[in-house]
C-alpha positions, 0 to 999 in steps of 0.5 A: 286763422284756423278752424275748430271744425276743419273739413278735409280738402275733398269734403270742402270741394264737395261742399263747394260743388253742392253749394254751387248746384243748390244756388243754380237750381234755386234760380234755374226757372227764373224767368227774367233778366239773365243778369238778375238771375246770375246776381241772385245765384251768386248771392245765394252761393256766397250765403251758402259759403258763409254758412259753411265757413261759420259751421267750420267755426273760424278761430283767430290765433294770435302770437306774441313775440314779446313777453306777456304781461301775465305774472307767475308767482313762485311760492317758496316756504321760508319757515325754519324747517326749510333750514334742515340739512336732510339731503344726501349731500348735506344741502339745506332744503331752502338751498335746494329750492333756490337751485331748483328755481334758478336752474329750471323754473326761471329759465322756463318761465322768464321768456314768456312771463313776469316771475315774482318770487314770494317767500311765505311763512306766517306772513308773506314777502316778495323779493329776490331769490337771494333774499329767501331765508329760512327764518319763519316760525311756521308756514301758512300755505293757505294764508299765503295763497289767500293773500296772493289771490288778493294781491293779483286779483283782476 
């Protein structure tokens, strides 16, 4: 557990001393059983401590060692324009996209997330990296995003 508004050690020590002084001062003139006065003083001190802790806003942290159940879709344009060889080395755009996904995106995402590779053109298809082919007549990114939002809704 951590705190959203942590206090430095010296401010925390000062707050504890001030809470103890306020609790003792509240029942200093209490004329009655000393055990009852000590109990009331202790209860007030604990109440002030809890108030201090709540003002520091405790935040629970959770770490998971295993992969999450979150899915990260990677959209790849599979229209015919991705078959153009426009790189300096003569590589096609679709091949560059495959290389980028295989060498950088998948190693970064797979340890923590489930990755879904989705090819889009005038339609949308899920598959593996090897199944991506630049065969679509046109690309419809807005439609693919809408269909993806519907697929992973909730």
